[in-house]
Structure formats: structure tokens, C-alpha cells
Rosetta silent file (secondary structure, phi, psi, omega in degrees, C-alpha in Angstrom):
SEQUENCE: MGCPAVDLTCEVTRIADSLSGFDWNGFIATLLATIVGAAAAAVVSIGLYRHELRTRHRDDIDAGTVALIRAIQTFTREYLLFISSSKARAAQSIEAIRDGWTQAITVTPEPDRAELDTAVEALVVMTRKAERAVAERVRQVLYELSFIQDPKRATVEFYAVRRVLVAWRAGKRSDSETLASLNVIDARRQILESGADTPLPDMPEPYERTPYSLEKVPE
SCORE:     score description
SCORE:     0.000 S_00000001
   1 L     0.000  130.307 -179.026   48.840   -5.276   46.685 S_00000001
   2 L   -81.637  165.613  179.147   45.756   -4.161   48.598 S_00000001
   3 L  -103.280  152.140  172.783   44.762   -5.067   52.160 S_00000001
   4 L   -58.138  152.562 -174.880   41.563   -6.779   53.256 S_00000001
   5 L   -59.426  -29.727 -174.376   38.906   -4.306   54.306 S_00000001
   6 L  -106.891    7.343 -175.608   39.124   -5.245   57.990 S_00000001
   7 L   -92.805   90.931 -178.623   42.914   -5.787   58.241 S_00000001
   8 H   -68.363  -32.646 -179.795   44.094   -2.721   60.249 S_00000001
   9 H   -62.622  -40.589  178.732   47.594   -4.128   60.649 S_00000001
  10 H   -63.897  -41.099 -179.121   48.026   -4.201   56.910 S_00000001
  11 H   -65.264  -43.096  179.535   46.854   -0.548   56.554 S_00000001
  12 H   -62.424  -39.701  179.381   49.266    0.687   59.236 S_00000001
  13 H   -63.552  -39.225  179.069   52.109   -1.168   57.526 S_00000001
  14 H   -65.544  -40.668  179.728   51.299    0.519   54.194 S_00000001
  15 H   -64.767  -41.088  179.577   51.277    3.995   55.786 S_00000001
  16 H   -63.878  -41.002  178.805   54.608    3.328   57.454 S_00000001
  17 H   -63.394  -38.343  179.281   56.102    2.199   54.159 S_00000001
  18 H   -64.897  -42.912 -179.452   54.839    5.367   52.469 S_00000001
  19 H   -65.765  -37.506 -178.453   56.368    7.622   55.158 S_00000001
  20 H   -67.759  -23.430  179.564   59.672    5.792   55.030 S_00000001
  21 L   -90.139   -0.607 -178.644   59.886    6.501   51.300 S_00000001
  22 L   -75.936  140.488 -178.791   59.271   10.315   51.711 S_00000001
  23 L   -83.817   83.296 -178.640   62.248   12.588   50.885 S_00000001
  24 H   -65.936  -37.870 -179.721   62.610   14.353   54.236 S_00000001
  25 H   -61.833  -43.622  178.217   65.975   15.861   53.373 S_00000001
  26 H   -65.381  -39.599  179.528   64.577   17.536   50.272 S_00000001
  27 H   -63.401  -46.139 -178.582   61.533   18.756   52.177 S_00000001
  28 H   -65.673  -40.805  179.044   63.620   20.307   54.980 S_00000001
  29 H   -62.427  -42.175  178.700   66.025   21.895   52.509 S_00000001
  30 H   -64.464  -42.490 -179.825   63.132   23.468   50.584 S_00000001
  31 H   -62.591  -45.328  179.442   61.526   24.700   53.807 S_00000001
  32 H   -63.365  -41.009  178.998   64.766   26.278   55.015 S_00000001
  33 H   -62.493  -39.077  178.945   65.373   27.921   51.648 S_00000001
  34 H   -65.009  -43.985 -179.593   61.865   29.383   51.731 S_00000001
  35 H   -64.558  -44.979 -179.978   62.341   30.736   55.256 S_00000001
  36 H   -62.831  -42.840  179.083   65.750   32.242   54.447 S_00000001
  37 H   -62.826  -41.515  178.931   64.417   33.832   51.268 S_00000001
  38 H   -65.297  -40.568  179.193   61.450   35.335   53.086 S_00000001
  39 H   -64.624  -42.395  178.746   63.721   36.702   55.833 S_00000001
  40 H   -62.774  -42.391  178.536   66.096   38.234   53.275 S_00000001
  41 H   -63.177  -37.520  178.978   63.188   39.858   51.434 S_00000001
  42 H   -66.003  -41.958  178.998   61.892   41.253   54.740 S_00000001
  43 H   -62.755  -44.403  179.318   65.295   42.736   55.594 S_00000001
  44 H   -62.921  -42.230 -179.764   65.589   44.355   52.163 S_00000001
  45 H   -63.098  -42.851  179.045   62.058   45.751   52.413 S_00000001
  46 H   -64.443  -41.621  178.615   62.743   47.234   55.851 S_00000001
  47 H   -61.801  -44.135  178.885   66.002   48.759   54.602 S_00000001
  48 H   -64.546  -38.418  179.977   64.315   50.349   51.608 S_00000001
  49 H   -64.906  -43.617  179.246   61.511   51.686   53.811 S_00000001
  50 H   -65.980  -38.439  177.444   63.965   53.265   56.249 S_00000001
  51 H   -62.934  -40.921  178.815   65.948   54.767   53.383 S_00000001
  52 H   -63.911  -40.269  178.443   62.765   56.246   51.949 S_00000001
  53 H   -64.253  -42.593  179.007   61.880   57.744   55.339 S_00000001
  54 H   -63.462  -41.878  179.705   65.349   59.295   55.693 S_00000001
  55 H   -64.739  -42.915  179.396   65.178   60.709   52.186 S_00000001
  56 H   -64.383  -40.664  179.479   61.704   62.117   52.754 S_00000001
  57 H   -63.809  -43.282  178.756   62.792   63.627   56.081 S_00000001
  58 H   -63.546  -40.880  178.622   65.844   65.249   54.457 S_00000001
  59 H   -63.562  -39.090  178.860   63.681   66.647   51.646 S_00000001
  60 H   -63.339  -42.863  179.418   61.263   68.113   54.205 S_00000001
  61 H   -66.200  -39.902  177.102   64.100   69.861   56.062 S_00000001
  62 H   -60.061  -44.486  179.883   65.508   71.179   52.777 S_00000001
  63 H   -64.883  -40.639  177.913   62.091   72.589   51.862 S_00000001
  64 H   -64.300  -37.966  178.818   61.708   74.140   55.321 S_00000001
  65 H   -68.426  -40.131  177.262   65.143   75.740   55.063 S_00000001
  66 H   -61.067  -41.938  178.121   64.358   77.162   51.622 S_00000001
  67 H   -62.169  -38.687  178.712   61.169   78.688   53.032 S_00000001
  68 H   -68.621  -41.462  178.342   63.196   80.263   55.851 S_00000001
  69 H   -59.668  -43.004  178.517   65.819   81.625   53.435 S_00000001
  70 H   -66.240  -37.383  178.753   63.066   83.257   51.394 S_00000001
  71 H   -65.757  -39.408  176.742   61.466   84.681   54.525 S_00000001
  72 H   -62.338  -44.167 -179.866   64.804   86.209   55.567 S_00000001
  73 H   -62.046  -45.863 -179.677   65.194   87.752   52.117 S_00000001
  74 H   -63.333  -44.274 -177.860   61.669   89.186   52.135 S_00000001
  75 H   -63.653  -46.484 -177.737   61.993   90.577   55.656 S_00000001
  76 H   -66.338  -37.920  178.471   65.333   92.279   55.052 S_00000001
  77 H   -63.825  -46.928 -179.755   64.168   93.801   51.763 S_00000001
  78 H   -67.308  -32.827  179.251   60.996   95.201   53.348 S_00000001
  79 H   -66.340  -44.344  178.853   62.955   96.369   56.382 S_00000001
  80 H   -65.566  -38.575  177.021   65.386   98.393   54.273 S_00000001
  81 H   -63.781  -39.656  179.249   62.507   99.919   52.279 S_00000001
  82 H   -64.530  -45.364 -178.588   60.788  100.907   55.511 S_00000001
  83 H   -65.633  -46.362 -177.461   63.932  102.530   56.932 S_00000001
  84 H   -65.923  -40.656  179.325   64.836  104.386   53.736 S_00000001
  85 H   -69.560  -34.290  177.972   61.302  105.692   53.160 S_00000001
  86 H   -66.106  -42.771  179.253   61.022  106.756   56.803 S_00000001
  87 H   -66.423  -40.965  179.737   64.282  108.722   56.587 S_00000001
  88 H   -64.614  -39.713  178.878   63.253  110.323   53.303 S_00000001
  89 H   -67.130  -39.645 -179.537   59.895  111.338   54.754 S_00000001
  90 H   -67.770  -27.940 -178.882   61.501  112.777   57.882 S_00000001
  91 H   -80.381  -11.492 -179.401   63.872  114.861   55.755 S_00000001
  92 L   -72.331  150.230  178.018   61.033  116.519   53.863 S_00000001
  93 L   -79.456  124.911  178.962   60.023  120.046   54.738 S_00000001
  94 H   -63.639  -39.495 -179.890   56.680  120.161   56.515 S_00000001
  95 H   -64.057  -39.824 -179.709   56.096  123.671   55.188 S_00000001
  96 H   -64.938  -38.317  178.060   56.772  122.591   51.590 S_00000001
  97 H   -68.589  -42.803 -178.037   54.267  119.773   51.902 S_00000001
  98 H   -64.913  -37.838 -178.313   51.719  122.029   53.586 S_00000001
  99 L   -84.933   -0.065  176.836   52.066  124.723   50.939 S_00000001
 100 L    81.404   13.383 -179.730   51.791  122.199   48.143 S_00000001
 101 L   -74.331  -24.349  179.496   55.315  122.672   46.846 S_00000001
 102 L  -150.870  160.832  178.353   55.966  118.947   47.023 S_00000001
 103 L   -93.527  144.722  179.531   54.140  115.732   47.696 S_00000001
 104 L   -69.069  135.228  177.712   54.672  113.809   50.896 S_00000001
 105 L   -72.661  132.733  179.355   56.730  110.666   50.500 S_00000001
 106 L   -79.956  126.739  179.973   54.751  107.552   51.355 S_00000001
 107 L   -82.377  127.304  177.253   56.370  105.549   54.097 S_00000001
 108 L   -64.506  136.506  179.751   56.562  101.822   53.365 S_00000001
 109 L   -56.569  144.682  178.024   54.754   99.793   56.053 S_00000001
 110 L   -62.664  134.600 -176.225   56.979   98.362   58.747 S_00000001
 111 L   -65.119  145.780  178.738   57.770   94.722   57.910 S_00000001
 112 L   -95.623  129.411 -179.421   55.938   91.970   59.735 S_00000001
 113 L   -82.469    2.545 -174.169   58.116   89.266   61.280 S_00000001
 114 H   -58.021  -46.799 -178.434   55.251   86.747   61.192 S_00000001
 115 H   -64.233  -41.546  179.525   56.451   84.969   58.036 S_00000001
 116 H   -64.717  -47.240 -178.978   60.040   84.871   59.296 S_00000001
 117 H   -65.774  -38.926  179.336   59.083   83.593   62.745 S_00000001
 118 H   -64.450  -41.792 -178.900   56.698   81.007   61.310 S_00000001
 119 H   -64.246  -42.487 -178.459   59.335   79.671   58.924 S_00000001
 120 H   -73.044  -34.588  176.709   61.971   79.257   61.632 S_00000001
 121 H   -66.826  -38.629  177.832   59.509   77.677   64.070 S_00000001
 122 H   -63.498  -37.967  178.663   58.425   75.214   61.384 S_00000001
 123 H   -64.724  -38.117  177.270   62.074   74.286   60.811 S_00000001
 124 H   -61.380  -42.263 -179.318   62.478   73.567   64.522 S_00000001
 125 H   -66.499  -38.181 -176.929   59.479   71.232   64.409 S_00000001
 126 H   -68.843  -31.500 -169.839   60.766   69.397   61.317 S_00000001
 127 L   -88.311  165.866  177.133   64.234   68.704   62.662 S_00000001
 128 L  -141.865  154.680  172.826   65.574   66.195   65.198 S_00000001
 129 H    52.336 -123.832 -174.374   68.708   65.746   67.296 S_00000001
 130 H   -63.458  -36.909  179.477   71.727   67.637   65.889 S_00000001
 131 H   -67.283  -33.510  177.351   69.680   69.290   63.143 S_00000001
 132 H   -67.882  -35.859  176.622   67.202   70.574   65.731 S_00000001
 133 H   -60.000  -39.398  177.238   70.081   72.148   67.667 S_00000001
 134 H   -64.830  -47.101 -178.022   70.976   74.039   64.491 S_00000001
 135 H   -61.916  -41.361  179.727   67.373   75.134   63.916 S_00000001
 136 H   -67.799  -34.587  177.623   66.978   76.347   67.489 S_00000001
 137 H   -69.544  -38.244  176.307   70.253   78.289   67.268 S_00000001
 138 H   -60.053  -44.660  179.562   69.084   79.885   64.020 S_00000001
 139 H   -58.923  -44.456 -178.687   65.883   80.962   65.735 S_00000001
 140 H   -67.192  -42.552 -179.243   67.784   82.582   68.610 S_00000001
 141 H   -63.845  -44.305  179.190   70.299   84.327   66.337 S_00000001
 142 H   -61.484  -37.715  178.345   67.568   85.759   64.091 S_00000001
 143 H   -65.886  -45.269 -177.124   65.743   87.098   67.158 S_00000001
 144 H   -65.878  -31.806 -178.893   68.884   88.714   68.585 S_00000001
 145 H   -63.363  -20.288 -179.024   69.733   90.401   65.269 S_00000001
 146 L   -67.234  -15.248 -176.237   66.592   92.512   65.643 S_00000001
 147 L   -93.994    0.283  174.096   68.312   94.530   68.374 S_00000001
 148 L   -73.036  125.783 -173.677   71.089   95.920   66.146 S_00000001
 149 L   -74.610  -33.147 -178.595   70.369   99.628   65.829 S_00000001
 150 L   -81.168  112.254 -176.275   72.102  100.168   62.483 S_00000001
 151 H   -58.964  -41.332 -178.130   69.700   98.842   59.798 S_00000001
 152 H   -66.862  -41.041  178.136   72.387   98.286   57.176 S_00000001
 153 H   -66.844  -38.146  177.738   74.641   96.367   59.566 S_00000001
 154 H   -62.251  -41.151  179.914   71.671   94.315   60.749 S_00000001
 155 H   -62.848  -39.382  178.157   70.849   93.457   57.150 S_00000001
 156 H   -59.757  -40.764 -179.448   74.422   92.270   56.559 S_00000001
 157 H   -72.326  -35.444  174.750   74.115   89.855   59.481 S_00000001
 158 H   -61.543  -42.773  178.271   70.723   88.604   58.279 S_00000001
 159 H   -63.868  -33.439  178.127   72.288   87.870   54.910 S_00000001
 160 H   -64.386  -41.236  177.028   75.084   85.992   56.694 S_00000001
 161 H   -60.603  -41.414  179.470   72.539   83.706   58.344 S_00000001
 162 H   -60.455  -44.508 -179.791   71.025   83.046   54.939 S_00000001
 163 H   -67.372  -36.200  177.027   74.399   82.040   53.475 S_00000001
 164 H   -63.241  -40.531  178.277   75.138   79.785   56.449 S_00000001
 165 H   -64.730  -40.058  178.440   71.826   77.997   55.900 S_00000001
 166 H   -61.541  -46.866 -179.458   72.628   77.496   52.219 S_00000001
 167 H   -63.370  -34.902  179.965   76.021   75.985   53.044 S_00000001
 168 H   -64.867  -53.047 -175.155   74.402   73.723   55.651 S_00000001
 169 H   -78.606  -18.410  176.008   71.731   72.201   53.427 S_00000001
 170 L   -79.769   -4.118  178.563   74.038   72.066   50.399 S_00000001
 171 L    83.194    9.331  179.501   76.222   69.670   52.378 S_00000001
 172 L   -80.125  -25.104 -178.671   79.207   72.018   52.498 S_00000001
 173 L  -130.950  141.175  177.366   79.073   72.330   56.284 S_00000001
 174 L   -77.667  175.442  178.055   78.219   69.804   58.986 S_00000001
 175 H   -60.674  -45.181 -178.393   75.788   70.468   61.833 S_00000001
 176 H   -66.387  -38.977  178.047   78.644   71.334   64.208 S_00000001
 177 H   -66.731  -36.681  177.874   80.306   73.629   61.661 S_00000001
 178 H   -65.818  -40.560  176.554   76.994   75.368   61.059 S_00000001
 179 H   -61.962  -40.521  178.840   76.564   75.958   64.788 S_00000001
 180 H   -62.919  -41.109  178.356   80.064   77.443   64.905 S_00000001
 181 H   -64.095  -41.369  178.168   79.201   79.827   62.044 S_00000001
 182 H   -64.523  -35.626  177.420   76.009   80.918   63.793 S_00000001
 183 H   -66.076  -34.797  176.540   78.005   81.575   66.959 S_00000001
 184 H   -64.114  -44.036  178.538   80.332   83.840   64.952 S_00000001
 185 H   -61.243  -40.651  179.584   77.340   85.837   63.694 S_00000001
 186 H   -67.777  -36.272  176.628   76.068   86.173   67.251 S_00000001
 187 H   -63.924  -41.071  176.086   79.498   87.337   68.437 S_00000001
 188 H   -62.001  -41.648  179.798   79.469   89.983   65.713 S_00000001
 189 H   -61.522  -42.576 -179.637   75.977   91.014   66.810 S_00000001
 190 H   -62.199  -39.388  178.320   77.077   91.457   70.415 S_00000001
 191 H   -67.049  -44.277  179.680   79.920   93.766   69.368 S_00000001
 192 H   -64.072  -40.629 -178.267   77.651   95.804   67.090 S_00000001
 193 H   -68.631  -34.922 -178.481   74.958   96.070   69.739 S_00000001
 194 H   -77.872  -22.212 -177.951   77.395   97.186   72.428 S_00000001
 195 L    75.740   13.196 -178.263   78.980   99.819   70.199 S_00000001
 196 L   -70.637  147.800  178.680   82.418   98.736   71.362 S_00000001
 197 L   -85.590   67.366 -176.934   85.414   99.670   69.249 S_00000001
 198 L  -122.756  134.514  178.200   86.342   96.021   68.752 S_00000001
 199 L   -59.259  138.353  179.061   87.235   94.358   65.453 S_00000001
 200 L   -79.532  143.336  172.831   84.494   92.094   64.200 S_00000001
 201 L   -61.348  155.524  179.613   85.235   88.402   63.622 S_00000001
 202 L   -59.161  141.341  179.859   85.420   87.398   59.982 S_00000001
 203 L   -67.043  130.811  175.841   82.060   86.888   58.341 S_00000001
 204 L   -72.436  146.571  178.420   81.171   83.205   57.869 S_00000001
 205 L    51.057   53.689  179.720   80.525   81.996   54.323 S_00000001
 206 L   -73.479  156.223  171.795   81.595   85.241   52.620 S_00000001
 207 L   -74.036  130.239 -179.498   81.141   85.826   48.930 S_00000001
 208 L  -132.691  141.393  176.048   84.494   85.386   47.253 S_00000001
 209 L   -80.328  125.140  179.184   85.625   85.854   43.685 S_00000001
 210 L  -129.989  141.301  178.759   87.105   82.632   42.399 S_00000001
 211 L   -60.755  139.683 -179.207   88.461   81.842   38.938 S_00000001
 212 L  -110.934  133.734  178.985   86.004   79.831   36.885 S_00000001
 213 L  -135.287  135.454  178.363   87.083   77.166   34.448 S_00000001
 214 H   -66.047  -19.014  179.172   84.959   74.942   32.253 S_00000001
 215 H   -68.621  -20.716 -178.643   87.443   72.156   32.952 S_00000001
 216 H   -89.430   -5.133 -178.400   86.144   72.002   36.519 S_00000001
 217 L   -71.059  123.247  179.366   82.521   71.458   35.516 S_00000001
 218 L   -67.211  145.548 -179.758   81.484   67.907   36.549 S_00000001
 219 L   -80.810    0.000    0.000   80.212   65.692   33.783 S_00000001
């Protein structure tokens, strides 16, 4: 039933009746469900975003470590070529070369540490917290190894650093275990550099022959 055009009391009564018939419980329940759902979606989105950042960060460190491993390999190879060619050239007879009896051996250029230093510095920048402590220790150990006078022994220690890095990023060794391995390499370096007749500590991450069985291959 409608109200007269000028009857305000009647209009107010109709509005009140309409409000009293509204399902407030259903409205509040729907609103709460919407808010809870939105909050849950936000939490999941934030979790996925953080996981993606951690994964991307780990991939970046892995790539930086691979670049450093390759730089170590390149430097040690070029270093050994330089030493061997220098020794071979020094052993040649100057008179034989001068008289044309033999050709002078070409000395391989001395290796440049730029690639090695750049790779390790980049790894320091990429890392944080415990991983940065590892990267900074690697940088110091690689620098100190340059002072070993025996090229072959120095190369062995460089290769040890490379194997320690592989074990670290492969998940075989924790940050603290990796630091301990690097400290062992540095202890070996100090003994070699001093020339003391002291037994060297065992090499970390040595190559070992182990029986291989196809039954152990993961599916």
C-alpha cells in the first residue's frame, strides 16, 4: 500500500520496515568471508613472491660460483703453461739459438689475475650474511695462495679451493663447513710458504675412488 505524497511519517515507516527485513547476518557473514579470502590470497601471494626471490638469489650465487670456478681453472692452467715455458726457454742454449741450431721457445704470457679477481669480487657482492663470509674468505685464501713459491704445489691448493666451492654450492657442505675447509687450505698454505718441515693437514674434498653401482642411481 502506497503513502500519500505529503505523508512523511508513512515514508519513514516504510523505510524502517524495509531495513528490519534485511538479512544482516547473511550480509556480515559474506563480508567476513570476502575479507578472510582476500587476506589468505595476500598471504599466499607474499609467500610465493618471497620464495621466488630466494630461488632467484640462490641461482645468482650458483652462477657466480660457477664463474669463479672457471676463472680458477683458467688461471691455474695459464699459470702452469707460463712456468713450464719459462723453464724450457731458460734451459735453452743461447749459443745454439744465436747460431741457428735451434729455435727459441716462445714463452707463454704470464696469466692475468683480472678475471679471477673480478669473479671473486662479484661473488662477494652477490652474497649476504653467512654466504658473504664464505665469499670473503675465498677471496682472501685465493690471494694468499699467490705467495706459494712452488708452482705445482700452488696449483694443487687452487684446485682444492675449486673443489670446496663445488661441494658448497652442491649442498654437500654448509657455510660453516665450507669456512672450515678454506681454513684448512690456508693452514696448508702457511706451512708451504714457510718451508717448515711440518706435515700438511689433509686436503679438504679430496678425489676418492669409490665403487659405483647402478643400484644406487636415484630414479
